[in-house]
N, C-alpha and C positions, 0 to 999 in steps of 0.2 A: 505494499500500500505506499501510496505517497506519502513522505514524512509530514508535509504540508497538512493533508488530509488528517493523520492521525493527531496531529497538534491540535487542528479545528474540531475532530469529536472529543478531546479531551478539555477544550475551551468550553463548548456547548454542555458537555456533562458540568463541569465546575459552574456555569452559569446558571443552567438549570435548577442545581442545586441550592445556588445562591438567592435564586427568586423564591425557591420554597421557603429557605429560612427565613426572607424576608417577609414571607407572606404569614408564617408562624408567627413573627414577632409582630407585625402588625394587628393580627388577629389577636393576640393576648388581652390587650386593653379592654376589646368588645366580650370577649370570652369570659372574662373576670368580671365585668360589669352585669352579664347576663346571671353569673352565678351569684353575685351578690344579690340582685333581683329576686333570683328563686330564694335566696336565704332568707329575706325580707317577706317574701309571701308566706312561707313556712312560718315564720314568728308571728306574722299578722293572724295569719288562720289560727294558730294556737290562741293568741292572744283573743280572738273572737269567741273561739270557745269558752276560756276562761271568763270573760266576761258574761256569756250566757248563761254560766253555772252560777255566777255571783247574782245575776239578775233574777234567777229562779230561785235562791235563796232568798232573796229580798221578799220576792211575792209569797213565798212560805211564811217569812215572818210579819209580814201584813197581813196574809191570812188568819195566821195565827193568833195576832191581837185583836182582830175582828170577832174571833171564837170568844177569846177571854172575857171581851165587852158583852157579848151575848150571854155568857154564864153569868156576868156581874147582873145584868139586866135581869136574868132568870131569876138569880137571889132575890133581887128587889122586889119583883113580881110577887115570889111566893111569902115575902114577907108582907106584903101588902094584903094579901090573900086573906091573913088573918084578921085584917082590921075592915072588911067591907061590912056593910051595914044589911044588904037585903040581898034578893037571888038573882034580880039583874044584875046586879054590880059583880057576885061572885060569878055568875054564867060568862059575863064579859070578860072578868079576869082570867077565869080558865081557860078560854078561848085564846086569850094572849098568850098565856104561859105554854098553851099545846103550838101556837104558831112559833115561839121563840124556841123550844125545844126542836121542832121540826128544821128551823134555821141551822140550830148548831149540830145537828146531825149531817145536813147536808153541808157545813163548811168543812167539819171534821172529815168526812169524806174526801173532800176536796184537798184538805192537808195530808190525808194518807197518800191518794193518787200524786199528789205533788212530791211528797218524801219519797216513793217510790221510783217516780221519775228522776228525780235527784241522785238516787242511789245506781240507775243504770246509767245516768249523764257520768257520775262519778267514775264509775270505771271506765265509760269511753274515754272519759279524761286522762286519766291515768294512762290508759294504753297510748291516747294519741300523742300523749306528751313525750314518753318514752320514744315513739317511733318517730316525732319531731326532734329529739335529742339525736337519735341514731343520724337522721338524715342530715340535721345541721352540721354535726361533725364531720359526715361525708362530705360536705359541700366546701366547710372551711378548711379540709386538709386539701381538696383539689384547688381551691383559691390559692392557698400557701404554695403547693407545689407548681401551680401553672405561674406564678409569681417567681419563685425561684428559678425556674427555669430559665428565665431571660439572660443571665449573665452567661450561661454555659452556651444558648443560642449565638449570642453576640459573638463569643470568641470563635466558636465553629464558622461564623459569618466572615469574620477578619481573617482566619485562616485561609477560608476558601478564596477572598479576595486577593490575598498574596498569592497563592497558587495560580489565580486566573491572571493575574496580571504577569506572573512570570511566563506563563505558557504563551499568552498573547504576544510578548516580546520576541517570540520564537517565529511568529508567522509574517509572511510577507506583507507589507502593510497594503498593497492595493488588495491582495486576497482577504484581508483582514476587513478593509475597508467595504468588499462586499459582502462579506459576512455579516458584517453590522447593519447592512443595508435589507439583507434579505431577514435576519431575524428580527428587525424593527417592523418589517410588514408582516411576518408570520407568527407571532406571539414568541418570540424569542427561540425559535426552532429554525434554525437554518439550514440544517443538514438532513439528509432523509436515507436510510439505509435500502439500498436496491436489493430486493430478493424476489427471486421467481420470475424476473423480468417486471417487476410491478414497483412504483414508489411506494414506500411504506406509509409515507405520509397523506399524501393524495388518492393512493390506490389506482393511479392512473398507469396505463402500461408504457414500459421504457421502449423505444423503437431498437429492435434487434441489434441493428450495427452498433448503436450508442451502448448496447448493453455489454456486447460483445469487449468493444474498447473498453470499457470500465473494468472489465474483468482483467485485461490482459496489458493495460497500458497505465502510466502512474499520472495521466492527463487529470485536469478537473473539469468534470460533468455537470450540467445543472439539468434538473427535470423540466420537461417542455411543458407541464401543466403548472406546477406549482413555483417553478424558477428555485426550488431548494439545491443546495449541492449536494449530489449524490456519492453514495461511497458503498462499497460491498465487502464483507467479512469473508466470502466464498475465498477457498485459496490460502486464507492467513494460516 
């Protein structure tokens, strides 16, 4: 293989690796932001569950307070029952006592239902909190490792840049300029391997004579379709 082609292949490999590292580095801030947002959503959802549990406890206390007031009212009514003067007042007082007792039973049933709901919610809350802590710890670890990876990636990128400059210095300036032009137009991929008479990038068939010359000579050939520099590993 033409030594210039070998150097171009090495250069393209280095530049594609550099581009991938640069993309990884540029994506990290957004990745960390997304992870922090997910962490905030987990925390917020748990806080909402805790707030709902507190609200239910407040409603229970309010309801129990209402029951206590009804019991106090019932006690007063029974005391007053002993002082009534006639049957009409006695009957009216009995009706009010019965009504109050009915209200007490209804409210106490509500308290019991609420207590059962609170017990179930407390169990769910404990399970949800444990799950939230596990997920939060995992997210925090990913955030930490993602942030910690930056220096290592930057060092790798610096090494690749040094290698890239060294390899580029070995290539003829006109050929390097042509390579740069093609790479700029083809998303960084200026070279394409020729396999089975096809360009591996655009998949267009290479003219038979060009393919034969590509295999047996050290000349530089370009794909008629995509204009990339062709190379072949056959016979290496």
